[in-house]
MOPAC internal coordinates of N, CA, C and O (Angstrom, degrees):
PM7 1SCF
backbone

  N    0.0000 0     0.00 0     0.00 0    0    0    0
  C    1.4422 1     0.00 0     0.00 0    1    0    0
  C    1.5365 1   111.77 1     0.00 0    2    1    0
  O    1.2310 1   121.01 1   139.41 1    3    2    1
  N    1.3471 1   115.67 1   -40.59 1    3    2    1
  C    1.4549 1   119.21 1   179.14 1    5    3    2
  C    1.5272 1   111.30 1   -65.38 1    6    5    3
  O    1.2310 1   120.62 1   141.83 1    7    6    5
  N    1.3206 1   116.43 1   -38.17 1    7    6    5
  C    1.4736 1   120.46 1   178.02 1    9    7    6
  C    1.5235 1   111.62 1   -64.05 1   10    9    7
  O    1.2310 1   121.03 1   140.97 1   11   10    9
  N    1.3258 1   115.63 1   -39.03 1   11   10    9
  C    1.4715 1   120.94 1   178.42 1   13   11   10
  C    1.5314 1   110.97 1   -65.71 1   14   13   11
  O    1.2310 1   120.64 1   139.84 1   15   14   13
  N    1.3324 1   116.38 1   -40.16 1   15   14   13
  C    1.4451 1   120.69 1   179.04 1   17   15   14
  C    1.5463 1   109.73 1   -66.20 1   18   17   15
  O    1.2310 1   120.22 1   132.33 1   19   18   17
  N    1.3068 1   117.19 1   -47.67 1   19   18   17
  C    1.4347 1   121.26 1   179.78 1   21   19   18
  C    1.5397 1   111.07 1   -60.15 1   22   21   19
  O    1.2310 1   120.22 1   136.15 1   23   22   21
  N    1.3174 1   117.18 1   -43.85 1   23   22   21
  C    1.4683 1   121.46 1   177.86 1   25   23   22
  C    1.5344 1   111.31 1   -58.89 1   26   25   23
  O    1.2310 1   121.45 1   135.06 1   27   26   25
  N    1.3476 1   114.83 1   -44.94 1   27   26   25
  C    1.4646 1   117.94 1  -178.41 1   29   27   26
  C    1.5591 1   111.55 1   -67.49 1   30   29   27
  O    1.2310 1   120.15 1   142.04 1   31   30   29
  N    1.3146 1   117.33 1   -37.96 1   31   30   29
  C    1.4826 1   120.01 1   177.73 1   33   31   30
  C    1.5241 1   108.29 1   -62.49 1   34   33   31
  O    1.2310 1   119.74 1   132.14 1   35   34   33
  N    1.3207 1   118.11 1   -47.86 1   35   34   33
  C    1.4696 1   120.28 1  -179.44 1   37   35   34
  C    1.5086 1   111.71 1   -65.24 1   38   37   35
  O    1.2310 1   119.82 1   145.40 1   39   38   37
  N    1.3181 1   117.95 1   -34.60 1   39   38   37
  C    1.4775 1   120.01 1   175.92 1   41   39   38
  C    1.5328 1   110.21 1   -63.61 1   42   41   39
  O    1.2310 1   120.52 1   137.79 1   43   42   41
  N    1.3389 1   116.61 1   -42.21 1   43   42   41
  C    1.4580 1   120.80 1   178.76 1   45   43   42
  C    1.5281 1   110.85 1   -62.78 1   46   45   43
  O    1.2310 1   121.12 1   137.75 1   47   46   45
  N    1.3368 1   115.46 1   -42.25 1   47   46   45
  C    1.4641 1   119.93 1   178.97 1   49   47   46
  C    1.5395 1   109.67 1   -64.11 1   50   49   47
  O    1.2310 1   120.20 1   140.04 1   51   50   49
  N    1.3153 1   117.22 1   -39.96 1   51   50   49
  C    1.4766 1   119.51 1   176.73 1   53   51   50
  C    1.5218 1   110.75 1   -61.01 1   54   53   51
  O    1.2310 1   120.18 1   139.06 1   55   54   53
  N    1.3583 1   117.27 1   -40.94 1   55   54   53
  C    1.4656 1   120.18 1   177.76 1   57   55   54
  C    1.5010 1   111.33 1   -63.15 1   58   57   55
  O    1.2310 1   120.48 1   141.08 1   59   58   57
  N    1.3565 1   116.69 1   -38.92 1   59   58   57
  C    1.4636 1   120.40 1   176.60 1   61   59   58
  C    1.4968 1   110.66 1   -61.47 1   62   61   59
  O    1.2310 1   120.39 1   137.17 1   63   62   61
  N    1.3515 1   116.86 1   -42.83 1   63   62   61
  C    1.4523 1   120.07 1   179.31 1   65   63   62
  C    1.5206 1   113.28 1   -64.31 1   66   65   63
  O    1.2310 1   120.48 1   145.72 1   67   66   65
  N    1.3257 1   116.70 1   -34.28 1   67   66   65
  C    1.4338 1   122.04 1  -179.58 1   69   67   66
  C    1.5373 1   112.14 1   -75.69 1   70   69   67
  O    1.2310 1   121.65 1   141.01 1   71   70   69
  N    1.3271 1   114.46 1   -38.99 1   71   70   69
  C    1.4661 1   119.37 1  -175.38 1   73   71   70
  C    1.5449 1   109.03 1  -139.91 1   74   73   71
  O    1.2310 1   119.57 1  -106.87 1   75   74   73
  N    1.3276 1   118.43 1    73.13 1   75   74   73
  C    1.4548 1   119.61 1  -174.98 1   77   75   74
  C    1.5418 1   114.44 1   -67.54 1   78   77   75
  O    1.2310 1   120.08 1   156.61 1   79   78   77
  N    1.3052 1   117.45 1   -23.39 1   79   78   77
  C    1.4559 1   120.46 1  -179.91 1   81   79   78
  C    1.5251 1   111.56 1   -97.40 1   82   81   79
  O    1.2310 1   119.67 1  -166.53 1   83   82   81
  N    1.3226 1   118.24 1    13.47 1   83   82   81
  C    1.4644 1   123.83 1  -178.61 1   85   83   82
  C    1.5052 1   113.38 1   -67.45 1   86   85   83
  O    1.2310 1   120.03 1   157.00 1   87   86   85
  N    1.3066 1   117.55 1   -23.00 1   87   86   85
  C    1.4634 1   121.36 1   179.32 1   89   87   86
  C    1.5221 1   108.53 1  -116.14 1   90   89   87
  O    1.2310 1   120.63 1   -33.24 1   91   90   89
  N    1.3115 1   116.41 1   146.76 1   91   90   89
  C    1.4477 1   121.99 1   179.38 1   93   91   90
  C    1.5318 1   111.16 1   -71.41 1   94   93   91
  O    1.2310 1   121.08 1   -33.68 1   95   94   93
  N    1.3363 1   115.54 1   146.32 1   95   94   93
  C    1.4733 1   121.30 1   178.57 1   97   95   94
  C    1.5240 1   109.10 1   -82.61 1   98   97   95
  O    1.2310 1   121.34 1   -31.32 1   99   98   97
  N    1.3443 1   115.04 1   148.68 1   99   98   97
  C    1.4625 1   119.52 1   174.01 1  101   99   98
  C    1.5411 1   107.78 1   -83.59 1  102  101   99
  O    1.2310 1   120.54 1     8.00 1  103  102  101
  N    1.3134 1   116.57 1  -172.00 1  103  102  101
  C    1.4818 1   120.19 1  -176.32 1  105  103  102
  C    1.5281 1   113.10 1   -64.60 1  106  105  103
  O    1.2310 1   119.97 1   158.25 1  107  106  105
  N    1.3367 1   117.66 1   -21.75 1  107  106  105
  C    1.4617 1   121.26 1   178.02 1  109  107  106
  C    1.5276 1   113.27 1   -94.62 1  110  109  107
  O    1.2310 1   120.71 1   179.19 1  111  110  109
  N    1.3324 1   116.24 1    -0.81 1  111  110  109
  C    1.4551 1   120.36 1   179.49 1  113  111  110
  C    1.5318 1   113.59 1    90.42 1  114  113  111
  O    1.2310 1   120.27 1  -173.34 1  115  114  113
  N    1.3169 1   117.09 1     6.66 1  115  114  113
  C    1.4573 1   121.34 1   178.93 1  117  115  114
  C    1.5431 1   110.99 1   -86.56 1  118  117  115
  O    1.2310 1   120.98 1   -33.20 1  119  118  117
  N    1.2880 1   115.73 1   146.80 1  119  118  117
  C    1.4500 1   122.11 1   178.12 1  121  119  118
  C    1.5295 1   107.69 1  -125.99 1  122  121  119
  O    1.2310 1   120.54 1   -17.27 1  123  122  121
  N    1.3260 1   116.57 1   162.73 1  123  122  121
  C    1.4769 1   117.46 1   178.85 1  125  123  122
  C    1.5182 1   111.57 1  -148.58 1  126  125  123
  O    1.2310 1   122.04 1   -28.04 1  127  126  125
  N    1.3185 1   113.70 1   151.96 1  127  126  125
  C    1.4705 1   123.69 1   175.33 1  129  127  126
  C    1.5130 1   106.40 1  -118.73 1  130  129  127
  O    1.2310 1   119.96 1   -53.72 1  131  130  129
  N    1.3058 1   117.68 1   126.28 1  131  130  129
  C    1.4471 1   123.27 1  -179.72 1  133  131  130
  C    1.5301 1   108.49 1   -86.07 1  134  133  131
  O    1.2310 1   121.31 1   -45.91 1  135  134  133
  N    1.3547 1   115.10 1   134.09 1  135  134  133
  C    1.4650 1   119.75 1   174.99 1  137  135  134
  C    1.5221 1   108.55 1   -72.35 1  138  137  135
  O    1.2310 1   120.29 1   -29.68 1  139  138  137
  N    1.3176 1   117.04 1   150.32 1  139  138  137
  C    1.4548 1   120.01 1  -176.43 1  141  139  138
  C    1.5335 1   112.90 1   -79.51 1  142  141  139
  O    1.2310 1   119.68 1   135.75 1  143  142  141
  N    1.3092 1   118.21 1   -44.25 1  143  142  141
  C    1.4657 1   121.20 1  -173.92 1  145  143  142
  C    1.5033 1   115.59 1   -98.10 1  146  145  143
  O    1.2310 1   120.02 1   168.57 1  147  146  145
  N    1.3118 1   117.56 1   -11.43 1  147  146  145
  C    1.4682 1   121.55 1  -173.89 1  149  147  146
  C    1.5276 1   108.90 1  -126.60 1  150  149  147
  O    1.2310 1   119.91 1   -29.17 1  151  150  149
  N    1.3358 1   117.77 1   150.83 1  151  150  149
  C    1.4683 1   120.17 1  -179.26 1  153  151  150
  C    1.5488 1   112.72 1   -81.82 1  154  153  151
  O    1.2310 1   120.86 1  -120.39 1  155  154  153
  N    1.3059 1   115.96 1    59.61 1  155  154  153
  C    1.4601 1   121.88 1  -178.74 1  157  155  154
  C    1.5287 1   108.86 1  -135.01 1  158  157  155
  O    1.2310 1   121.48 1   -22.79 1  159  158  157
  N    1.3258 1   114.78 1   157.21 1  159  158  157
  C    1.4512 1   121.78 1   172.08 1  161  159  158
  C    1.5280 1   108.69 1  -128.22 1  162  161  159
  O    1.2310 1   120.29 1   -33.54 1  163  162  161
  N    1.3091 1   117.05 1   146.46 1  163  162  161
  C    1.4513 1   122.43 1   171.06 1  165  163  162
  C    1.5171 1   105.53 1   -93.04 1  166  165  163
  O    1.2310 1   120.52 1   -63.44 1  167  166  165
  N    1.3296 1   116.61 1   116.56 1  167  166  165
  C    1.4640 1   122.80 1  -177.61 1  169  167  166
  C    1.5150 1   107.44 1  -100.76 1  170  169  167
  O    1.2310 1   120.57 1   -46.34 1  171  170  169
  N    1.3512 1   116.52 1   133.66 1  171  170  169
  C    1.4428 1   119.96 1  -176.47 1  173  171  170
  C    1.5215 1   110.52 1  -148.19 1  174  173  171
  O    1.2310 1   121.37 1   -14.45 1  175  174  173
  N    1.3384 1   114.98 1   165.55 1  175  174  173
  C    1.4547 1   120.53 1   173.15 1  177  175  174
  C    1.5182 1   108.56 1  -129.76 1  178  177  175
  O    1.2310 1   121.24 1   -25.76 1  179  178  177
  N    1.3135 1   115.23 1   154.24 1  179  178  177
  C    1.4494 1   121.99 1   178.56 1  181  179  178
  C    1.5362 1   107.25 1  -119.80 1  182  181  179
  O    1.2310 1   121.22 1   -56.08 1  183  182  181
  N    1.3259 1   115.28 1   123.92 1  183  182  181
  C    1.4714 1   121.10 1   175.48 1  185  183  182
  C    1.5148 1   107.71 1  -132.21 1  186  185  183
  O    1.2310 1   120.62 1   -58.50 1  187  186  185
  N    1.3155 1   116.42 1   121.50 1  187  186  185
  C    1.4670 1   123.42 1  -176.48 1  189  187  186
  C    1.5183 1   110.35 1    48.69 1  190  189  187
  O    1.2310 1   118.94 1    68.50 1  191  190  189
  N    1.3163 1   119.63 1  -111.50 1  191  190  189
  C    1.4678 1   122.57 1  -178.38 1  193  191  190
  C    1.5291 1   112.58 1  -105.70 1  194  193  191
  O    1.2310 1   120.01 1  -160.02 1  195  194  193
  N    1.3308 1   117.59 1    19.98 1  195  194  193
  C    1.4520 1   120.98 1  -174.97 1  197  195  194
  C    1.5310 1   111.04 1  -122.06 1  198  197  195
  O    1.2310 1   121.48 1   -44.93 1  199  198  197
  N    1.3175 1   114.77 1   135.07 1  199  198  197
  C    1.4554 1   121.09 1   172.16 1  201  199  198
  C    1.5357 1   106.17 1  -110.70 1  202  201  199
  O    1.2310 1   120.64 1   -54.75 1  203  202  201
  N    1.3231 1   116.39 1   125.25 1  203  202  201
  C    1.4640 1   121.47 1   179.63 1  205  203  202
  C    1.5293 1   109.40 1  -115.46 1  206  205  203
  O    1.2310 1   120.19 1   -57.36 1  207  206  205
  N    1.3206 1   117.24 1   122.64 1  207  206  205
  C    1.4491 1   121.52 1   174.91 1  209  207  206
  C    1.5083 1   107.56 1   -78.03 1  210  209  207
  O    1.2310 1   120.15 1   -59.14 1  211  210  209
  N    1.3126 1   117.31 1   120.86 1  211  210  209
  C    1.4542 1   121.58 1  -177.28 1  213  211  210
  C    1.5346 1   112.71 1   -93.24 1  214  213  211
  O    1.2310 1   121.03 1   145.64 1  215  214  213
  N    1.3373 1   115.63 1   -34.36 1  215  214  213
  C    1.4761 1   118.85 1  -176.40 1  217  215  214
  C    1.5041 1   111.00 1  -166.86 1  218  217  215
  O    1.2310 1   121.26 1   -23.39 1  219  218  217
  N    1.2995 1   115.19 1   156.61 1  219  218  217
  C    1.4747 1   122.61 1   163.56 1  221  219  218
  C    1.5185 1   101.95 1  -112.79 1  222  221  219
  O    1.2310 1   121.39 1   -80.97 1  223  222  221
  N    1.3287 1   114.94 1    99.03 1  223  222  221
  C    1.4538 1   122.68 1  -167.74 1  225  223  222
  C    1.5219 1   112.95 1  -101.27 1  226  225  223
  O    1.2310 1   121.05 1   -48.06 1  227  226  225
  N    1.3309 1   115.59 1   131.94 1  227  226  225
  C    1.4682 1   120.56 1   177.20 1  229  227  226
  C    1.5164 1   109.23 1   -77.21 1  230  229  227
  O    1.2310 1   120.21 1   -38.09 1  231  230  229
  N    1.3378 1   117.20 1   141.91 1  231  230  229
  C    1.4526 1   121.93 1  -176.38 1  233  231  230
  C    1.5146 1   114.34 1   -70.94 1  234  233  231
  O    1.2310 1   119.75 1   157.34 1  235  234  233
  N    1.3272 1   118.09 1   -22.66 1  235  234  233
  C    1.4559 1   119.54 1  -178.58 1  237  235  234
  C    1.5291 1   113.41 1   -88.52 1  238  237  235
  O    1.2310 1   119.73 1   173.70 1  239  238  237
  N    1.2920 1   118.12 1    -6.30 1  239  238  237
  C    1.4478 1   120.55 1   176.32 1  241  239  238
  C    1.5102 1   107.96 1   -79.99 1  242  241  239
  O    1.2310 1   120.58 1   -15.65 1  243  242  241
  N    1.3206 1   116.50 1   164.35 1  243  242  241
  C    1.4629 1   119.53 1   176.93 1  245  243  242
  C    1.5162 1   110.61 1   -60.88 1  246  245  243
  O    1.2310 1   120.00 1   -40.63 1  247  246  245
  N    1.3172 1   117.61 1   139.37 1  247  246  245
  C    1.4701 1   120.09 1   179.52 1  249  247  246
  C    1.5282 1   110.72 1   -56.70 1  250  249  247
  O    1.2310 1   120.32 1   -49.49 1  251  250  249
  N    1.3180 1   117.00 1   130.51 1  251  250  249
  C    1.4377 1   120.73 1   176.49 1  253  251  250
  C    1.5291 1   115.38 1    78.52 1  254  253  251
  O    1.2310 1   119.66 1  -170.43 1  255  254  253
  N    1.3287 1   118.25 1     9.57 1  255  254  253
  C    1.4774 1   120.30 1  -178.05 1  257  255  254
  C    1.5206 1   112.31 1   -57.57 1  258  257  255
  O    1.2310 1   120.58 1   152.66 1  259  258  257
  N    1.2745 1   116.50 1   -27.34 1  259  258  257
  C    1.4722 1   122.70 1  -177.55 1  261  259  258
  C    1.5047 1   113.11 1   -76.65 1  262  261  259
  O    1.2310 1   119.79 1   161.45 1  263  262  261
  N    1.3299 1   118.00 1   -18.55 1  263  262  261
  C    1.4736 1   121.80 1  -176.05 1  265  263  262
  C    1.5116 1   112.78 1   -57.59 1  266  265  263
  O    1.2310 1   120.04 1   136.24 1  267  266  265
  N    1.3404 1   117.52 1   -43.76 1  267  266  265
  C    1.4629 1   119.48 1  -177.73 1  269  267  266
  C    1.5215 1   111.63 1   -66.77 1  270  269  267
  O    1.2310 1   119.68 1   157.75 1  271  270  269
  N    1.3150 1   118.22 1   -22.25 1  271  270  269
  C    1.4622 1   121.84 1   179.06 1  273  271  270
  C    1.5102 1   112.28 1   -77.75 1  274  273  271
  O    1.2310 1   119.86 1   159.66 1  275  274  273
  N    1.3460 1   117.87 1   -20.34 1  275  274  273
  C    1.4662 1   121.63 1  -175.85 1  277  275  274
  C    1.5338 1   112.48 1  -100.09 1  278  277  275
  O    1.2310 1   119.19 1  -174.60 1  279  278  277
  N    1.2896 1   119.14 1     5.40 1  279  278  277
  C    1.4814 1   120.57 1  -177.44 1  281  279  278
  C    1.4973 1   111.13 1   -97.32 1  282  281  279
  O    1.2310 1   120.10 1   180.00 1  283  282  281

């Protein structure tokens, strides 16, 4: 199960690298890719030529709970 989760996270990150503007940005400029088999999203931001992964966020946690950890 852990291997499947890791594989899916890396697949989502690969999709972000291939198409970083494929998802709309929220009001803070963050974008996310939802994992297919697990209730998680890869949250990222795009600035100039850089994509930064901000979190792998669980869907049942409070929205944006990870923001305070990245400041």
